[in-house]
SETOR-950195 format. One record per residue (C-alpha): residue number from 1; residue in three letters; x, y, z. Coordinates in steps of 0.5 Angstrom, whole numbers, plus 500, padded with zeros to 3 digits. Example, Ala and Ser with C-alpha at 12.3 -4.5 7.8 and 13.67 -1.06 7.14 Angstrom:
<sites>
+-----+------+-----+-----+-----+
| seq | type |   u |   v |   w |
+-----+------+-----+-----+-----+
|   1 |  ALA | 525 | 491 | 516 |
|   2 |  SER | 527 | 498 | 514 |
+-----+------+-----+-----+-----+
</sites>
This chain:
<sites>
+-----+------+-----+-----+-----+
| seq | type |   u |   v |   w |
+-----+------+-----+-----+-----+
|   1 |  MET | 590 | 430 | 480 |
|   2 |  TYR | 590 | 434 | 473 |
|   3 |  ALA | 584 | 430 | 471 |
|   4 |  ARG | 579 | 433 | 476 |
|   5 |  ARG | 581 | 440 | 474 |
|   6 |  PRO | 575 | 440 | 469 |
|   7 |  LEU | 570 | 438 | 474 |
|   8 |  LEU | 573 | 442 | 480 |
|   9 |  LEU | 572 | 448 | 475 |
|  10 |  SER | 565 | 447 | 473 |
|  11 |  LEU | 563 | 446 | 480 |
|  12 |  LEU | 566 | 453 | 481 |
|  13 |  LEU | 563 | 456 | 475 |
|  14 |  LEU | 556 | 454 | 478 |
|  15 |  VAL | 557 | 457 | 485 |
|  16 |  VAL | 559 | 463 | 482 |
|  17 |  SER | 553 | 463 | 477 |
|  18 |  ALA | 549 | 462 | 483 |
|  19 |  SER | 552 | 467 | 487 |
|  20 |  SER | 551 | 472 | 481 |
|  21 |  ALA | 544 | 470 | 480 |
|  22 |  PHE | 542 | 471 | 487 |
|  23 |  ALA | 546 | 478 | 487 |
|  24 |  GLN | 542 | 480 | 481 |
|  25 |  ASN | 535 | 478 | 484 |
|  26 |  SER | 537 | 482 | 490 |
|  27 |  ARG | 538 | 488 | 487 |
|  28 |  PRO | 533 | 494 | 489 |
|  29 |  PRO | 527 | 494 | 484 |
|  30 |  ALA | 527 | 500 | 479 |
|  31 |  LEU | 521 | 504 | 482 |
|  32 |  SER | 517 | 510 | 479 |
|  33 |  ALA | 514 | 513 | 485 |
|  34 |  GLU | 516 | 519 | 488 |
|  35 |  ALA | 517 | 517 | 495 |
|  36 |  VAL | 518 | 510 | 498 |
|  37 |  LEU | 520 | 507 | 504 |
|  38 |  LEU | 520 | 499 | 506 |
|  39 |  LEU | 521 | 497 | 514 |
|  40 |  ASP | 523 | 490 | 516 |
|  41 |  PRO | 520 | 487 | 522 |
|  42 |  GLU | 525 | 490 | 527 |
|  43 |  GLY | 524 | 497 | 524 |
|  44 |  ARG | 530 | 497 | 520 |
|  45 |  THR | 530 | 501 | 513 |
|  46 |  ILE | 530 | 496 | 507 |
|  47 |  PHE | 529 | 501 | 502 |
|  48 |  ALA | 528 | 508 | 502 |
|  49 |  LYS | 527 | 513 | 496 |
|  50 |  ASN | 526 | 521 | 499 |
|  51 |  ALA | 523 | 518 | 505 |
|  52 |  GLU | 524 | 524 | 509 |
|  53 |  ALA | 521 | 529 | 503 |
|  54 |  GLU | 514 | 532 | 505 |
|  55 |  ARG | 509 | 531 | 500 |
|  56 |  ALA | 501 | 531 | 500 |
|  57 |  PRO | 499 | 525 | 504 |
|  58 |  ALA | 492 | 525 | 500 |
|  59 |  SER | 487 | 519 | 504 |
|  60 |  LEU | 493 | 517 | 508 |
|  61 |  VAL | 491 | 522 | 512 |
|  62 |  LYS | 485 | 517 | 514 |
|  63 |  LEU | 490 | 513 | 518 |
|  64 |  MET | 490 | 518 | 523 |
|  65 |  THR | 482 | 519 | 523 |
|  66 |  LEU | 482 | 512 | 524 |
|  67 |  TYR | 487 | 512 | 530 |
|  68 |  ILE | 483 | 518 | 534 |
|  69 |  ALA | 477 | 514 | 533 |
|  70 |  CYS | 479 | 507 | 535 |
|  71 |  GLU | 483 | 510 | 541 |
|  72 |  LEU | 476 | 513 | 543 |
|  73 |  ILE | 472 | 507 | 542 |
|  74 |  GLU | 477 | 503 | 546 |
|  75 |  ALA | 477 | 507 | 552 |
|  76 |  ASN | 470 | 507 | 552 |
|  77 |  LYS | 469 | 514 | 550 |
|  78 |  ALA | 465 | 512 | 544 |
|  79 |  ASP | 461 | 506 | 541 |
|  80 |  VAL | 461 | 502 | 534 |
|  81 |  ASP | 454 | 502 | 535 |
|  82 |  GLU | 452 | 509 | 537 |
|  83 |  LEU | 449 | 513 | 531 |
|  84 |  ALA | 452 | 519 | 528 |
|  85 |  ASN | 448 | 525 | 525 |
|  86 |  VAL | 450 | 527 | 518 |
|  87 |  SER | 451 | 534 | 517 |
|  88 |  VAL | 450 | 538 | 511 |
|  89 |  HIS | 457 | 539 | 511 |
|  90 |  ALA | 459 | 532 | 511 |
|  91 |  ALA | 454 | 530 | 506 |
|  92 |  THR | 457 | 535 | 501 |
|  93 |  VAL | 464 | 535 | 502 |
|  94 |  ALA | 468 | 534 | 495 |
|  95 |  LYS | 468 | 526 | 493 |
|  96 |  TYR | 470 | 521 | 494 |
|  97 |  ARG | 463 | 520 | 498 |
|  98 |  MET | 459 | 514 | 499 |
|  99 |  GLY | 453 | 517 | 499 |
| 100 |  LEU | 451 | 519 | 506 |
| 101 |  ARG | 445 | 524 | 506 |
| 102 |  ALA | 444 | 530 | 510 |
| 103 |  GLY | 440 | 528 | 517 |
| 104 |  GLU | 441 | 521 | 516 |
| 105 |  ARG | 443 | 517 | 522 |
| 106 |  VAL | 449 | 512 | 521 |
| 107 |  PRO | 452 | 507 | 526 |
| 108 |  VAL | 459 | 509 | 527 |
| 109 |  ILE | 462 | 502 | 525 |
| 110 |  VAL | 459 | 504 | 518 |
| 111 |  LEU | 463 | 510 | 518 |
| 112 |  LEU | 469 | 507 | 520 |
| 113 |  GLU | 468 | 502 | 514 |
| 114 |  GLY | 467 | 508 | 510 |
| 115 |  VAL | 473 | 511 | 512 |
| 116 |  ALA | 478 | 505 | 512 |
| 117 |  ILE | 475 | 501 | 506 |
| 118 |  ALA | 471 | 506 | 501 |
| 119 |  SER | 476 | 512 | 503 |
| 120 |  ALA | 470 | 516 | 503 |
| 121 |  ASN | 470 | 523 | 505 |
| 122 |  ASP | 463 | 524 | 507 |
| 123 |  ALA | 464 | 518 | 512 |
| 124 |  ALA | 471 | 521 | 515 |
| 125 |  THR | 468 | 528 | 516 |
| 126 |  ALA | 461 | 525 | 519 |
| 127 |  LEU | 466 | 521 | 524 |
| 128 |  ALA | 470 | 527 | 526 |
| 129 |  GLU | 464 | 531 | 527 |
| 130 |  HIS | 461 | 526 | 531 |
| 131 |  LEU | 467 | 524 | 536 |
| 132 |  ALA | 469 | 532 | 537 |
| 133 |  GLY | 463 | 536 | 536 |
| 134 |  ASP | 466 | 539 | 530 |
| 135 |  GLU | 471 | 538 | 524 |
| 136 |  ALA | 476 | 543 | 527 |
| 137 |  THR | 477 | 540 | 534 |
| 138 |  PHE | 478 | 533 | 531 |
| 139 |  VAL | 483 | 536 | 527 |
| 140 |  GLY | 486 | 539 | 533 |
| 141 |  TRP | 486 | 532 | 536 |
| 142 |  MET | 490 | 529 | 530 |
| 143 |  ASN | 495 | 534 | 530 |
| 144 |  ASP | 496 | 533 | 538 |
| 145 |  LYS | 497 | 526 | 537 |
| 146 |  ALA | 502 | 527 | 531 |
| 147 |  HIS | 506 | 531 | 536 |
| 148 |  ASP | 505 | 525 | 541 |
| 149 |  LEU | 507 | 520 | 536 |
| 150 |  GLY | 513 | 524 | 534 |
| 151 |  LEU | 511 | 525 | 527 |
| 152 |  ALA | 515 | 531 | 526 |
| 153 |  SER | 514 | 533 | 519 |
| 154 |  THR | 507 | 532 | 519 |
| 155 |  ARG | 501 | 537 | 519 |
| 156 |  PHE | 494 | 535 | 518 |
| 157 |  ALA | 488 | 540 | 516 |
| 158 |  ASN | 482 | 536 | 515 |
| 159 |  PRO | 480 | 529 | 517 |
| 160 |  HIS | 479 | 526 | 510 |
| 161 |  GLY | 486 | 528 | 506 |
| 162 |  LEU | 483 | 533 | 500 |
| 163 |  PRO | 488 | 538 | 498 |
| 164 |  ASP | 490 | 543 | 503 |
| 165 |  PRO | 497 | 547 | 503 |
| 166 |  GLY | 498 | 546 | 510 |
| 167 |  GLN | 497 | 539 | 510 |
| 168 |  HIS | 503 | 535 | 509 |
| 169 |  SER | 507 | 528 | 511 |
| 170 |  THR | 513 | 524 | 509 |
| 171 |  ALA | 513 | 517 | 508 |
| 172 |  ARG | 517 | 516 | 514 |
| 173 |  ASP | 512 | 519 | 518 |
| 174 |  LEU | 506 | 515 | 515 |
| 175 |  ALA | 510 | 508 | 516 |
| 176 |  MET | 511 | 510 | 524 |
| 177 |  LEU | 503 | 512 | 524 |
| 178 |  THR | 501 | 506 | 520 |
| 179 |  ALA | 505 | 501 | 525 |
| 180 |  ARG | 503 | 505 | 531 |
| 181 |  LEU | 495 | 505 | 529 |
| 182 |  LEU | 496 | 497 | 528 |
| 183 |  ALA | 500 | 496 | 534 |
| 184 |  ASP | 496 | 501 | 539 |
| 185 |  HIS | 489 | 499 | 536 |
| 186 |  PRO | 488 | 492 | 534 |
| 187 |  MET | 481 | 494 | 532 |
| 188 |  SER | 484 | 497 | 526 |
| 189 |  ARG | 487 | 491 | 523 |
| 190 |  PRO | 480 | 488 | 520 |
| 191 |  LEU | 478 | 495 | 518 |
| 192 |  LEU | 484 | 496 | 514 |
| 193 |  GLY | 484 | 489 | 512 |
| 194 |  GLY | 477 | 489 | 509 |
| 195 |  GLN | 475 | 489 | 502 |
| 196 |  THR | 468 | 489 | 502 |
| 197 |  PHE | 462 | 492 | 507 |
| 198 |  ILE | 454 | 493 | 506 |
| 199 |  TYR | 450 | 499 | 508 |
| 200 |  ASN | 443 | 500 | 506 |
| 201 |  GLY | 443 | 494 | 501 |
| 202 |  ARG | 449 | 497 | 497 |
| 203 |  VAL | 456 | 493 | 497 |
| 204 |  TYR | 462 | 497 | 497 |
| 205 |  ALA | 468 | 494 | 495 |
| 206 |  ARG | 475 | 495 | 493 |
| 207 |  HIS | 479 | 491 | 488 |
| 208 |  ILE | 486 | 491 | 490 |
| 209 |  PRO | 491 | 486 | 487 |
| 210 |  LEU | 496 | 486 | 493 |
| 211 |  PHE | 491 | 482 | 497 |
| 212 |  SER | 493 | 476 | 493 |
| 213 |  ASP | 500 | 477 | 490 |
| 214 |  PRO | 505 | 477 | 493 |
| 215 |  GLY | 501 | 475 | 499 |
| 216 |  GLY | 501 | 476 | 506 |
| 217 |  VAL | 498 | 483 | 506 |
| 218 |  GLN | 493 | 484 | 512 |
| 219 |  ALA | 492 | 492 | 512 |
| 220 |  LEU | 492 | 497 | 506 |
| 221 |  LYS | 490 | 504 | 505 |
| 222 |  THR | 490 | 508 | 499 |
| 223 |  GLY | 490 | 515 | 497 |
| 224 |  PHE | 489 | 519 | 491 |
| 225 |  THR | 489 | 527 | 489 |
| 226 |  ASN | 492 | 530 | 483 |
| 227 |  GLU | 497 | 534 | 487 |
| 228 |  ALA | 499 | 528 | 491 |
| 229 |  GLY | 499 | 522 | 486 |
| 230 |  TYR | 497 | 515 | 488 |
| 231 |  ASN | 499 | 513 | 495 |
| 232 |  LEU | 499 | 507 | 499 |
| 233 |  ALA | 500 | 504 | 506 |
| 234 |  VAL | 501 | 497 | 507 |
| 235 |  SER | 503 | 492 | 512 |
| 236 |  ALA | 505 | 485 | 510 |
| 237 |  TRP | 506 | 479 | 514 |
| 238 |  ARG | 511 | 473 | 512 |
| 239 |  ASN | 513 | 468 | 517 |
| 240 |  ASP | 509 | 472 | 523 |
| 241 |  ARG | 514 | 478 | 521 |
| 242 |  GLN | 511 | 484 | 519 |
| 243 |  PHE | 513 | 489 | 514 |
| 244 |  LEU | 511 | 496 | 513 |
| 245 |  MET | 511 | 500 | 506 |
| 246 |  ILE | 509 | 507 | 504 |
| 247 |  VAL | 509 | 509 | 497 |
| 248 |  MET | 507 | 516 | 495 |
| 249 |  GLY | 507 | 520 | 488 |
| 250 |  ALA | 506 | 514 | 483 |
| 251 |  ARG | 503 | 516 | 477 |
| 252 |  THR | 498 | 511 | 476 |
| 253 |  ARG | 494 | 507 | 481 |
| 254 |  ALA | 497 | 501 | 477 |
| 255 |  LEU | 504 | 503 | 478 |
| 256 |  SER | 503 | 504 | 485 |
| 257 |  PHE | 501 | 497 | 486 |
| 258 |  LEU | 506 | 495 | 481 |
| 259 |  ASP | 512 | 498 | 485 |
| 260 |  ALA | 509 | 496 | 492 |
| 261 |  LYS | 509 | 488 | 489 |
| 262 |  ARG | 516 | 489 | 487 |
| 263 |  LEU | 518 | 492 | 493 |
| 264 |  LEU | 515 | 487 | 498 |
| 265 |  ARG | 518 | 481 | 494 |
| 266 |  TYR | 525 | 485 | 494 |
| 267 |  GLY | 524 | 486 | 502 |
| 268 |  PHE | 522 | 478 | 503 |
| 269 |  LEU | 528 | 476 | 499 |
| 270 |  GLU | 533 | 481 | 503 |
| 271 |  SER | 530 | 478 | 509 |
| 272 |  GLY | 531 | 471 | 507 |
| 273 |  LEU | 524 | 469 | 507 |
| 274 |  GLU | 523 | 468 | 500 |
| 275 |  THR | 527 | 464 | 495 |
| 276 |  PRO | 530 | 468 | 489 |
| 277 |  PRO | 528 | 465 | 482 |
| 278 |  GLU | 532 | 460 | 479 |
| 279 |  PRO | 537 | 463 | 474 |
| 280 |  LYS | 535 | 461 | 467 |
| 281 |  PRO | 540 | 457 | 463 |
| 282 |  ARG | 544 | 460 | 458 |
| 283 |  VAL | 543 | 457 | 451 |
| 284 |  ALA | 549 | 458 | 446 |
| 285 |  PRO | 548 | 460 | 439 |
| 286 |  ARG | 547 | 455 | 434 |
| 287 |  ARG | 553 | 455 | 429 |
| 288 |  GLY | 552 | 452 | 422 |
| 289 |  LEU | 547 | 453 | 416 |
| 290 |  PRO | 542 | 458 | 416 |
| 291 |  PRO | 535 | 457 | 418 |
| 292 |  ARG | 531 | 453 | 412 |
| 293 |  ARG | 526 | 458 | 409 |
| 294 |  SER | 519 | 455 | 407 |
| 295 |  ALA | 519 | 451 | 400 |
| 296 |  THR | 512 | 454 | 399 |
| 297 |  SER | 512 | 461 | 401 |
| 298 |  SER | 517 | 466 | 403 |
| 299 |  ALA | 513 | 470 | 408 |
| 300 |  ALA | 510 | 466 | 414 |
| 301 |  ALA | 502 | 466 | 415 |
| 302 |  PRO | 500 | 470 | 420 |
| 303 |  ALA | 497 | 467 | 426 |
| 304 |  ALA | 489 | 466 | 426 |
| 305 |  GLY | 486 | 471 | 430 |
| 306 |  LEU | 492 | 476 | 431 |
| 307 |  ARG | 492 | 483 | 428 |
+-----+------+-----+-----+-----+
</sites>
């Protein structure tokens, strides 16, 4: 009986070590963004940081621009193949622009791709003017829809997201908007999941590592202004289950992607959809003689090519 104690004790230590490792790996990651929200497939909050704080949404405003446009198209009040006239106002709105020219006639589908993939302000303005007749009317529609969707902390001032003191939202509201856009208007999914499109012989592409790592990202919208920082709206799927994430106010583009990657992996782990990494074995320090020094030189030679 007593001989079994070391074995039982060893097994107990292994279980405790594994449990400790799981708990350690399931801790929320340290994030640099000012506001973050991650929702599980049932809409429950997995992680929140300043999720109700009002902030500048930057180009995440374009999520509502897409919502209005998709709603009109799916109701047969507009068509993706019809041509929109590009006004001087649309062609000269502040960057980023995809280079539309005043007087040009552009298919609505190109404007939709310009909004979703290129995040082009000229495309968003031209789309708003085409659908509503003028930008102010379209913005009114955006705010009416925000009210209908219960986005109580959101106010829109333009269709593109350039800074305006009257324009604000929260991570919570933007997560709700993203969820409703993807659920209510399926045509938005390939737009927000697209990475390239071609217009007039020019390839417009966005290179976003989240589409391949950690995997499962099927819809994504970026946003940036100096005021807002770097923002992200992400819909990711794992085992046919959808996760929604908003990142707002990251200091750099790379940090916004890093925060998103860490948070998605944390969400997958917390939901039991990803196995935590194996804990690294502890190596006991060696006791005995100090390490032997080279017999030919007391200083190690630098590796070739390293400086």
